[in-house]
Every structure is written in structure tokens, then in C-alpha cells.
HTML snippet that shows the backbone in 3Dmol.js (N, CA, C, O; Angstrom):
<script src="https://3Dmol.org/build/3Dmol-min.js"></script>
<div id="view" style="width:600px;height:400px;position:relative"></div>
<script>
const pdb = `
ATOM      1  N   MET A   1       0.848  -0.932   0.018  1.00  0.00           N
ATOM      2  CA  MET A   1      -0.065  -0.019   0.184  1.00  0.00           C
ATOM      3  C   MET A   1       0.623   1.360  -0.014  1.00  0.00           C
ATOM      4  O   MET A   1       0.229   2.347  -0.636  1.00  0.00           O
ATOM      5  N   LYS A   2       1.904   1.123   0.777  1.00  0.00           N
ATOM      6  CA  LYS A   2       2.800   2.407   0.846  1.00  0.00           C
ATOM      7  C   LYS A   2       3.674   2.657  -0.627  1.00  0.00           C
ATOM      8  O   LYS A   2       4.197   3.743  -0.878  1.00  0.00           O
ATOM      9  N   GLU A   3       3.733   1.656  -1.410  1.00  0.00           N
ATOM     10  CA  GLU A   3       4.330   1.626  -2.742  1.00  0.00           C
ATOM     11  C   GLU A   3       3.282   2.328  -3.795  1.00  0.00           C
ATOM     12  O   GLU A   3       3.581   2.856  -4.866  1.00  0.00           O
ATOM     13  N   HIS A   4       2.045   2.204  -3.245  1.00  0.00           N
ATOM     14  CA  HIS A   4       0.794   2.665  -4.304  1.00  0.00           C
ATOM     15  C   HIS A   4       0.835   4.187  -4.106  1.00  0.00           C
ATOM     16  O   HIS A   4       0.665   4.896  -5.097  1.00  0.00           O
ATOM     17  N   GLY A   5       1.072   4.810  -2.763  1.00  0.00           N
ATOM     18  CA  GLY A   5       1.011   6.043  -2.460  1.00  0.00           C
ATOM     19  C   GLY A   5       2.164   6.716  -3.146  1.00  0.00           C
ATOM     20  O   GLY A   5       2.082   7.798  -3.727  1.00  0.00           O
ATOM     21  N   LEU A   6       3.149   6.051  -3.040  1.00  0.00           N
ATOM     22  CA  LEU A   6       4.571   6.832  -3.514  1.00  0.00           C
ATOM     23  C   LEU A   6       4.324   6.900  -5.037  1.00  0.00           C
ATOM     24  O   LEU A   6       4.689   7.920  -5.621  1.00  0.00           O
ATOM     25  N   ILE A   7       3.710   5.856  -5.763  1.00  0.00           N
ATOM     26  CA  ILE A   7       3.712   5.731  -7.317  1.00  0.00           C
ATOM     27  C   ILE A   7       2.732   6.956  -7.522  1.00  0.00           C
ATOM     28  O   ILE A   7       3.067   7.741  -8.409  1.00  0.00           O
ATOM     29  N   LYS A   8       1.608   7.220  -6.851  1.00  0.00           N
ATOM     30  CA  LYS A   8       0.564   8.206  -6.931  1.00  0.00           C
ATOM     31  C   LYS A   8       1.182   9.669  -6.938  1.00  0.00           C
ATOM     32  O   LYS A   8       0.818  10.532  -7.737  1.00  0.00           O
ATOM     33  N   LYS A   9       2.088   9.846  -6.030  1.00  0.00           N
ATOM     34  CA  LYS A   9       2.926  10.869  -5.859  1.00  0.00           C
ATOM     35  C   LYS A   9       3.791  11.419  -6.771  1.00  0.00           C
ATOM     36  O   LYS A   9       4.014  12.596  -7.056  1.00  0.00           O
ATOM     37  N   LEU A  10       4.327  10.201  -7.261  1.00  0.00           N
ATOM     38  CA  LEU A  10       5.196  10.455  -8.554  1.00  0.00           C
ATOM     39  C   LEU A  10       4.427  10.840  -9.625  1.00  0.00           C
ATOM     40  O   LEU A  10       4.810  11.679 -10.441  1.00  0.00           O
ATOM     41  N   GLU A  11       3.109  10.146  -9.686  1.00  0.00           N
ATOM     42  CA  GLU A  11       2.394  10.461 -11.124  1.00  0.00           C
ATOM     43  C   GLU A  11       2.008  11.984 -10.962  1.00  0.00           C
ATOM     44  O   GLU A  11       2.067  12.603 -12.024  1.00  0.00           O
ATOM     45  N   ASN A  12       1.620  12.726  -9.845  1.00  0.00           N
ATOM     46  CA  ASN A  12       1.107  13.836  -9.719  1.00  0.00           C
ATOM     47  C   ASN A  12       2.442  15.001  -9.978  1.00  0.00           C
ATOM     48  O   ASN A  12       2.315  16.114 -10.488  1.00  0.00           O
ATOM     49  N   GLN A  13       3.584  14.445  -9.520  1.00  0.00           N
ATOM     50  CA  GLN A  13       4.865  15.356  -9.542  1.00  0.00           C
ATOM     51  C   GLN A  13       5.172  15.568 -10.799  1.00  0.00           C
ATOM     52  O   GLN A  13       5.414  16.680 -11.268  1.00  0.00           O
ATOM     53  N   ALA A  14       5.180  14.071 -11.675  1.00  0.00           N
ATOM     54  CA  ALA A  14       5.438  14.073 -13.028  1.00  0.00           C
ATOM     55  C   ALA A  14       4.753  14.804 -13.902  1.00  0.00           C
ATOM     56  O   ALA A  14       5.280  15.313 -14.892  1.00  0.00           O
ATOM     57  N   ALA A  15       3.318  14.930 -13.557  1.00  0.00           N
ATOM     58  CA  ALA A  15       2.458  15.776 -14.426  1.00  0.00           C
ATOM     59  C   ALA A  15       2.972  17.102 -14.374  1.00  0.00           C
ATOM     60  O   ALA A  15       3.171  17.664 -15.452  1.00  0.00           O
ATOM     61  N   LYS A  16       3.248  17.762 -13.210  1.00  0.00           N
ATOM     62  CA  LYS A  16       3.773  18.901 -12.947  1.00  0.00           C
ATOM     63  C   LYS A  16       5.124  19.361 -13.793  1.00  0.00           C
ATOM     64  O   LYS A  16       5.219  20.403 -14.441  1.00  0.00           O
ATOM     65  N   TYR A  17       6.006  18.487 -13.660  1.00  0.00           N
ATOM     66  CA  TYR A  17       7.073  18.588 -14.542  1.00  0.00           C
ATOM     67  C   TYR A  17       6.851  18.550 -15.920  1.00  0.00           C
ATOM     68  O   TYR A  17       7.598  19.279 -16.573  1.00  0.00           O
ATOM     69  N   LYS A  18       6.058  17.923 -16.515  1.00  0.00           N
ATOM     70  CA  LYS A  18       5.579  17.710 -17.891  1.00  0.00           C
ATOM     71  C   LYS A  18       5.210  19.186 -18.306  1.00  0.00           C
ATOM     72  O   LYS A  18       5.771  19.770 -19.233  1.00  0.00           O
ATOM     73  N   GLN A  19       4.231  19.720 -17.545  1.00  0.00           N
ATOM     74  CA  GLN A  19       3.712  21.208 -17.921  1.00  0.00           C
ATOM     75  C   GLN A  19       4.851  21.965 -17.991  1.00  0.00           C
ATOM     76  O   GLN A  19       4.777  22.738 -18.947  1.00  0.00           O
ATOM     77  N   ARG A  20       5.988  22.077 -17.308  1.00  0.00           N
ATOM     78  CA  ARG A  20       7.056  22.869 -17.499  1.00  0.00           C
ATOM     79  C   ARG A  20       8.208  22.624 -18.657  1.00  0.00           C
ATOM     80  O   ARG A  20       9.321  23.140 -18.767  1.00  0.00           O
ATOM     81  N   ALA A  21       7.624  21.777 -19.370  1.00  0.00           N
ATOM     82  CA  ALA A  21       8.710  21.215 -20.371  1.00  0.00           C
ATOM     83  C   ALA A  21       8.947  22.117 -21.457  1.00  0.00           C
ATOM     84  O   ALA A  21       8.036  22.904 -21.711  1.00  0.00           O
ATOM     85  N   HIS A  22      10.015  22.161 -22.167  1.00  0.00           N
ATOM     86  CA  HIS A  22      10.294  22.742 -23.506  1.00  0.00           C
ATOM     87  C   HIS A  22      10.610  21.804 -24.305  1.00  0.00           C
ATOM     88  O   HIS A  22      11.657  21.181 -24.129  1.00  0.00           O
ATOM     89  N   LYS A  23       9.628  21.476 -25.509  1.00  0.00           N
ATOM     90  CA  LYS A  23       9.759  20.567 -26.408  1.00  0.00           C
ATOM     91  C   LYS A  23      10.434  21.281 -27.905  1.00  0.00           C
ATOM     92  O   LYS A  23      10.179  22.447 -28.207  1.00  0.00           O
ATOM     93  N   SER A  24      11.162  20.544 -28.608  1.00  0.00           N
ATOM     94  CA  SER A  24      11.707  21.099 -29.891  1.00  0.00           C
ATOM     95  C   SER A  24      10.501  21.045 -30.660  1.00  0.00           C
ATOM     96  O   SER A  24       9.712  20.125 -30.444  1.00  0.00           O
ATOM     97  N   PRO A  25      10.241  21.955 -31.575  1.00  0.00           N
ATOM     98  CA  PRO A  25       9.369  21.871 -32.719  1.00  0.00           C
ATOM     99  C   PRO A  25       9.664  20.506 -33.807  1.00  0.00           C
ATOM    100  O   PRO A  25       8.859  19.833 -34.450  1.00  0.00           O
ATOM    101  N   ILE A  26      10.991  20.433 -33.716  1.00  0.00           N
ATOM    102  CA  ILE A  26      11.656  19.518 -34.797  1.00  0.00           C
ATOM    103  C   ILE A  26      11.602  17.983 -34.334  1.00  0.00           C
ATOM    104  O   ILE A  26      11.124  17.109 -35.057  1.00  0.00           O
ATOM    105  N   ASP A  27      11.988  17.805 -33.416  1.00  0.00           N
ATOM    106  CA  ASP A  27      12.085  16.377 -32.865  1.00  0.00           C
ATOM    107  C   ASP A  27      11.230  15.982 -31.918  1.00  0.00           C
ATOM    108  O   ASP A  27      11.089  14.790 -31.648  1.00  0.00           O
ATOM    109  N   ARG A  28      10.473  17.081 -31.226  1.00  0.00           N
ATOM    110  CA  ARG A  28       9.522  16.776 -30.100  1.00  0.00           C
ATOM    111  C   ARG A  28      10.263  15.943 -28.935  1.00  0.00           C
ATOM    112  O   ARG A  28       9.691  14.942 -28.505  1.00  0.00           O
ATOM    113  N   LYS A  29      11.311  16.258 -28.495  1.00  0.00           N
ATOM    114  CA  LYS A  29      12.097  15.744 -27.676  1.00  0.00           C
ATOM    115  C   LYS A  29      12.437  17.254 -26.569  1.00  0.00           C
ATOM    116  O   LYS A  29      12.781  18.380 -26.927  1.00  0.00           O
ATOM    117  N   ARG A  30      12.223  16.814 -25.399  1.00  0.00           N
ATOM    118  CA  ARG A  30      12.482  17.833 -24.262  1.00  0.00           C
ATOM    119  C   ARG A  30      13.773  18.387 -24.354  1.00  0.00           C
ATOM    120  O   ARG A  30      14.667  17.546 -24.451  1.00  0.00           O
ATOM    121  N   HIS A  31      14.172  19.749 -24.350  1.00  0.00           N
ATOM    122  CA  HIS A  31      15.217  20.312 -24.230  1.00  0.00           C
ATOM    123  C   HIS A  31      15.614  21.040 -23.134  1.00  0.00           C
ATOM    124  O   HIS A  31      16.564  21.819 -23.211  1.00  0.00           O
ATOM    125  N   ASP A  32      14.810  20.824 -21.830  1.00  0.00           N
ATOM    126  CA  ASP A  32      15.104  21.905 -20.911  1.00  0.00           C
ATOM    127  C   ASP A  32      15.655  20.947 -19.746  1.00  0.00           C
ATOM    128  O   ASP A  32      15.316  19.765 -19.693  1.00  0.00           O
ATOM    129  N   ARG A  33      16.512  21.523 -18.830  1.00  0.00           N
ATOM    130  CA  ARG A  33      17.139  20.979 -17.915  1.00  0.00           C
ATOM    131  C   ARG A  33      16.273  20.270 -16.725  1.00  0.00           C
ATOM    132  O   ARG A  33      15.136  20.633 -16.423  1.00  0.00           O
ATOM    133  N   ILE A  34      16.944  19.263 -16.129  1.00  0.00           N
ATOM    134  CA  ILE A  34      16.140  18.562 -15.125  1.00  0.00           C
ATOM    135  C   ILE A  34      16.474  19.574 -13.831  1.00  0.00           C
ATOM    136  O   ILE A  34      17.578  19.888 -13.388  1.00  0.00           O
ATOM    137  N   GLU A  35      15.384  19.904 -13.460  1.00  0.00           N
ATOM    138  CA  GLU A  35      15.642  20.709 -12.008  1.00  0.00           C
ATOM    139  C   GLU A  35      15.650  19.689 -10.798  1.00  0.00           C
ATOM    140  O   GLU A  35      15.202  18.543 -10.786  1.00  0.00           O
ATOM    141  N   HIS A  36      16.274  20.396  -9.777  1.00  0.00           N
ATOM    142  CA  HIS A  36      16.399  19.574  -8.694  1.00  0.00           C
ATOM    143  C   HIS A  36      15.261  18.748  -7.668  1.00  0.00           C
ATOM    144  O   HIS A  36      15.356  17.733  -6.978  1.00  0.00           O
ATOM    145  N   ASP A  37      14.218  19.659  -7.921  1.00  0.00           N
ATOM    146  CA  ASP A  37      12.948  18.764  -7.573  1.00  0.00           C
ATOM    147  C   ASP A  37      12.667  17.375  -8.411  1.00  0.00           C
ATOM    148  O   ASP A  37      12.255  16.324  -7.921  1.00  0.00           O
ATOM    149  N   GLU A  38      12.986  17.620  -9.784  1.00  0.00           N
ATOM    150  CA  GLU A  38      12.412  16.523 -10.457  1.00  0.00           C
ATOM    151  C   GLU A  38      13.594  15.389 -10.380  1.00  0.00           C
ATOM    152  O   GLU A  38      13.419  14.172 -10.427  1.00  0.00           O
ATOM    153  N   GLN A  39      14.818  16.075 -10.252  1.00  0.00           N
ATOM    154  CA  GLN A  39      15.987  14.835 -10.067  1.00  0.00           C
ATOM    155  C   GLN A  39      15.487  14.202  -8.662  1.00  0.00           C
ATOM    156  O   GLN A  39      15.265  12.991  -8.652  1.00  0.00           O
ATOM    157  N   LYS A  40      15.314  14.883  -7.586  1.00  0.00           N
ATOM    158  CA  LYS A  40      15.151  14.324  -6.205  1.00  0.00           C
ATOM    159  C   LYS A  40      13.716  13.210  -6.556  1.00  0.00           C
ATOM    160  O   LYS A  40      13.679  12.148  -5.935  1.00  0.00           O
ATOM    161  N   MET A  41      12.832  13.466  -7.344  1.00  0.00           N
ATOM    162  CA  MET A  41      11.916  12.253  -7.464  1.00  0.00           C
ATOM    163  C   MET A  41      12.227  11.191  -8.287  1.00  0.00           C
ATOM    164  O   MET A  41      11.686  10.103  -8.090  1.00  0.00           O
ATOM    165  N   MET A  42      13.156  11.376  -9.334  1.00  0.00           N
ATOM    166  CA  MET A  42      13.643  10.234 -10.070  1.00  0.00           C
ATOM    167  C   MET A  42      14.726   9.655  -9.108  1.00  0.00           C
ATOM    168  O   MET A  42      14.926   8.446  -9.223  1.00  0.00           O
ATOM    169  N   ARG A  43      15.227  10.119  -8.469  1.00  0.00           N
ATOM    170  CA  ARG A  43      16.070   9.258  -7.228  1.00  0.00           C
ATOM    171  C   ARG A  43      15.317   8.527  -6.274  1.00  0.00           C
ATOM    172  O   ARG A  43      15.693   7.421  -5.887  1.00  0.00           O
ATOM    173  N   VAL A  44      14.206   9.110  -5.840  1.00  0.00           N
ATOM    174  CA  VAL A  44      13.155   8.202  -5.146  1.00  0.00           C
ATOM    175  C   VAL A  44      12.751   7.037  -6.146  1.00  0.00           C
ATOM    176  O   VAL A  44      12.922   5.870  -5.794  1.00  0.00           O
ATOM    177  N   ALA A  45      12.408   7.233  -6.945  1.00  0.00           N
ATOM    178  CA  ALA A  45      11.724   5.857  -8.060  1.00  0.00           C
ATOM    179  C   ALA A  45      12.975   5.106  -8.115  1.00  0.00           C
ATOM    180  O   ALA A  45      12.833   3.912  -7.848  1.00  0.00           O
ATOM    181  N   TYR A  46      14.229   5.506  -8.405  1.00  0.00           N
ATOM    182  CA  TYR A  46      15.353   4.421  -8.428  1.00  0.00           C
ATOM    183  C   TYR A  46      15.565   3.645  -7.400  1.00  0.00           C
ATOM    184  O   TYR A  46      15.680   2.420  -7.444  1.00  0.00           O
ATOM    185  N   ASN A  47      15.650   4.670  -5.984  1.00  0.00           N
ATOM    186  CA  ASN A  47      15.947   3.837  -4.689  1.00  0.00           C
ATOM    187  C   ASN A  47      15.070   3.273  -4.048  1.00  0.00           C
ATOM    188  O   ASN A  47      15.291   2.102  -3.738  1.00  0.00           O
ATOM    189  N   GLN A  48      13.893   3.846  -3.667  1.00  0.00           N
ATOM    190  CA  GLN A  48      12.909   3.280  -3.208  1.00  0.00           C
ATOM    191  C   GLN A  48      11.686   2.031  -4.040  1.00  0.00           C
ATOM    192  O   GLN A  48      11.116   1.088  -3.491  1.00  0.00           O
ATOM    193  N   LEU A  49      11.616   2.372  -5.157  1.00  0.00           N
ATOM    194  CA  LEU A  49      10.872   1.682  -5.985  1.00  0.00           C
ATOM    195  C   LEU A  49      11.473   0.435  -6.891  1.00  0.00           C
ATOM    196  O   LEU A  49      10.888  -0.535  -7.372  1.00  0.00           O
ATOM    197  N   GLY A  50      13.060   0.884  -6.946  1.00  0.00           N
ATOM    198  CA  GLY A  50      13.732  -0.213  -7.720  1.00  0.00           C
ATOM    199  C   GLY A  50      13.514   0.047  -9.306  1.00  0.00           C
ATOM    200  O   GLY A  50      13.831  -0.823 -10.117  1.00  0.00           O
ATOM    201  N   TRP A  51      12.993   1.204  -9.679  1.00  0.00           N
ATOM    202  CA  TRP A  51      12.626   1.221 -11.074  1.00  0.00           C
ATOM    203  C   TRP A  51      14.143   1.335 -11.788  1.00  0.00           C
ATOM    204  O   TRP A  51      15.180   1.800 -11.316  1.00  0.00           O
ATOM    205  N   SER A  52      13.861   0.680 -13.224  1.00  0.00           N
ATOM    206  CA  SER A  52      15.272   1.023 -14.192  1.00  0.00           C
ATOM    207  C   SER A  52      15.080   2.677 -14.775  1.00  0.00           C
ATOM    208  O   SER A  52      14.111   3.434 -14.724  1.00  0.00           O
ATOM    209  N   TYR A  53      16.393   2.838 -15.311  1.00  0.00           N
ATOM    210  CA  TYR A  53      16.224   3.969 -15.742  1.00  0.00           C
ATOM    211  C   TYR A  53      15.380   4.078 -17.077  1.00  0.00           C
ATOM    212  O   TYR A  53      15.184   5.210 -17.520  1.00  0.00           O
ATOM    213  N   ALA A  54      14.975   3.216 -17.607  1.00  0.00           N
ATOM    214  CA  ALA A  54      14.147   3.262 -18.792  1.00  0.00           C
ATOM    215  C   ALA A  54      12.959   3.641 -18.291  1.00  0.00           C
ATOM    216  O   ALA A  54      12.510   4.696 -18.739  1.00  0.00           O
ATOM    217  N   LYS A  55      12.175   2.926 -17.284  1.00  0.00           N
ATOM    218  CA  LYS A  55      10.937   3.167 -16.890  1.00  0.00           C
ATOM    219  C   LYS A  55      10.809   4.650 -16.136  1.00  0.00           C
ATOM    220  O   LYS A  55       9.850   5.405 -16.289  1.00  0.00           O
ATOM    221  N   ILE A  56      11.752   4.867 -15.449  1.00  0.00           N
ATOM    222  CA  ILE A  56      11.786   6.520 -14.970  1.00  0.00           C
ATOM    223  C   ILE A  56      11.683   7.348 -16.132  1.00  0.00           C
ATOM    224  O   ILE A  56      10.856   8.259 -16.166  1.00  0.00           O
ATOM    225  N   ALA A  57      12.533   7.084 -17.186  1.00  0.00           N
ATOM    226  CA  ALA A  57      12.453   8.171 -18.083  1.00  0.00           C
ATOM    227  C   ALA A  57      11.334   8.005 -18.808  1.00  0.00           C
ATOM    228  O   ALA A  57      11.151   9.024 -19.474  1.00  0.00           O
ATOM    229  N   SER A  58      10.409   7.111 -19.011  1.00  0.00           N
ATOM    230  CA  SER A  58       9.339   7.132 -19.768  1.00  0.00           C
ATOM    231  C   SER A  58       8.365   7.828 -18.867  1.00  0.00           C
ATOM    232  O   SER A  58       7.570   8.626 -19.364  1.00  0.00           O
ATOM    233  N   PHE A  59       8.366   7.547 -17.367  1.00  0.00           N
ATOM    234  CA  PHE A  59       7.424   8.117 -16.595  1.00  0.00           C
ATOM    235  C   PHE A  59       7.524   9.640 -16.509  1.00  0.00           C
ATOM    236  O   PHE A  59       6.548  10.366 -16.323  1.00  0.00           O
ATOM    237  N   PHE A  60       8.669  10.027 -16.645  1.00  0.00           N
ATOM    238  CA  PHE A  60       8.710  11.656 -16.628  1.00  0.00           C
ATOM    239  C   PHE A  60       8.985  12.496 -18.030  1.00  0.00           C
ATOM    240  O   PHE A  60       9.228  13.697 -18.156  1.00  0.00           O
ATOM    241  N   ASP A  61       8.876  11.548 -18.961  1.00  0.00           N
ATOM    242  CA  ASP A  61       9.044  11.926 -20.347  1.00  0.00           C
ATOM    243  C   ASP A  61      10.292  12.503 -20.783  1.00  0.00           C
ATOM    244  O   ASP A  61      10.421  13.567 -21.388  1.00  0.00           O
ATOM    245  N   ARG A  62      11.413  11.521 -20.338  1.00  0.00           N
ATOM    246  CA  ARG A  62      12.976  12.206 -20.611  1.00  0.00           C
ATOM    247  C   ARG A  62      13.613  10.846 -21.370  1.00  0.00           C
ATOM    248  O   ARG A  62      13.139   9.711 -21.330  1.00  0.00           O
ATOM    249  N   ASP A  63      14.716  11.250 -22.009  1.00  0.00           N
ATOM    250  CA  ASP A  63      15.627  10.196 -22.203  1.00  0.00           C
ATOM    251  C   ASP A  63      16.575   9.286 -21.159  1.00  0.00           C
ATOM    252  O   ASP A  63      17.169   9.737 -20.179  1.00  0.00           O
ATOM    253  N   SER A  64      16.570   8.166 -21.526  1.00  0.00           N
ATOM    254  CA  SER A  64      16.888   7.247 -20.445  1.00  0.00           C
ATOM    255  C   SER A  64      18.657   7.510 -20.122  1.00  0.00           C
ATOM    256  O   SER A  64      19.192   7.130 -19.081  1.00  0.00           O
ATOM    257  N   ARG A  65      19.314   8.159 -21.130  1.00  0.00           N
ATOM    258  CA  ARG A  65      20.456   8.569 -20.728  1.00  0.00           C
ATOM    259  C   ARG A  65      20.532   9.622 -20.049  1.00  0.00           C
ATOM    260  O   ARG A  65      21.577   9.877 -19.451  1.00  0.00           O
ATOM    261  N   THR A  66      19.634  10.317 -20.002  1.00  0.00           N
ATOM    262  CA  THR A  66      19.863  11.785 -19.308  1.00  0.00           C
ATOM    263  C   THR A  66      19.336  11.343 -17.991  1.00  0.00           C
ATOM    264  O   THR A  66      19.731  12.081 -17.088  1.00  0.00           O
ATOM    265  N   VAL A  67      18.670  10.500 -17.648  1.00  0.00           N
ATOM    266  CA  VAL A  67      18.021  10.022 -16.468  1.00  0.00           C
ATOM    267  C   VAL A  67      19.240   9.290 -15.675  1.00  0.00           C
ATOM    268  O   VAL A  67      19.527   9.556 -14.507  1.00  0.00           O
ATOM    269  N   ALA A  68      19.918   8.327 -16.481  1.00  0.00           N
ATOM    270  CA  ALA A  68      21.378   7.726 -15.699  1.00  0.00           C
ATOM    271  C   ALA A  68      22.344   8.837 -15.425  1.00  0.00           C
ATOM    272  O   ALA A  68      23.160   8.663 -14.520  1.00  0.00           O
ATOM    273  N   GLY A  69      22.346   9.818 -16.017  1.00  0.00           N
ATOM    274  CA  GLY A  69      23.444  10.750 -15.629  1.00  0.00           C
ATOM    275  C   GLY A  69      22.983  11.396 -14.379  1.00  0.00           C
ATOM    276  O   GLY A  69      23.858  11.778 -13.602  1.00  0.00           O
ATOM    277  N   LYS A  70      21.584  11.597 -14.033  1.00  0.00           N
ATOM    278  CA  LYS A  70      21.084  12.496 -12.929  1.00  0.00           C
ATOM    279  C   LYS A  70      20.894  11.766 -11.769  1.00  0.00           C
ATOM    280  O   LYS A  70      20.928  12.361 -10.692  1.00  0.00           O
ATOM    281  N   VAL A  71      20.665  10.367 -11.819  1.00  0.00           N
ATOM    282  CA  VAL A  71      20.128   9.480 -10.635  1.00  0.00           C
ATOM    283  C   VAL A  71      21.194   9.112  -9.843  1.00  0.00           C
ATOM    284  O   VAL A  71      21.012   8.410  -8.849  1.00  0.00           O
TER     285      VAL A  71
END
`;
const viewer = $3Dmol.createViewer("view");
viewer.addModel(pdb, "pdb");
viewer.setStyle({}, {cartoon: {color: "spectrum"}});
viewer.zoomTo();
viewer.render();
</script>
């Protein structure tokens, strides 16, 4: 049950982070920096939930290589 609450919190935070995203009109990829609050939530997903970089990247709409460098 605790895990479910944590996932719900991550969903809410990820939605907030996606709203402030800057996407390129050419390749539709995110070109904004990962802020400290987003990095902290990615670290929570990695350490507490045991998610892979790829899963975290898809959840936060990021590239997995970027996530791997920040977590």
C-alpha cells in the first residue's frame, strides 16, 4: 500500500514537471534542464521503488541516458 501511495505521488509530480517542459518543434524531444526537485523524485523512484532508468525516463518523459546521468 505504501508503494501505491508513492507511485501516486510520483504521477502527480511528473504531471507538474511535464507542464514546464520545453520541447523542440523539430524532434519533439525535451530540451529543458532537469531541475533539482525533478531529480529528487527520479532518485526516489530509483532507490525506493527499484525502477530502471528506462521506466523512470518514460514516466517523466525524458531520455534514459539523461536519467542515468542524474540519478
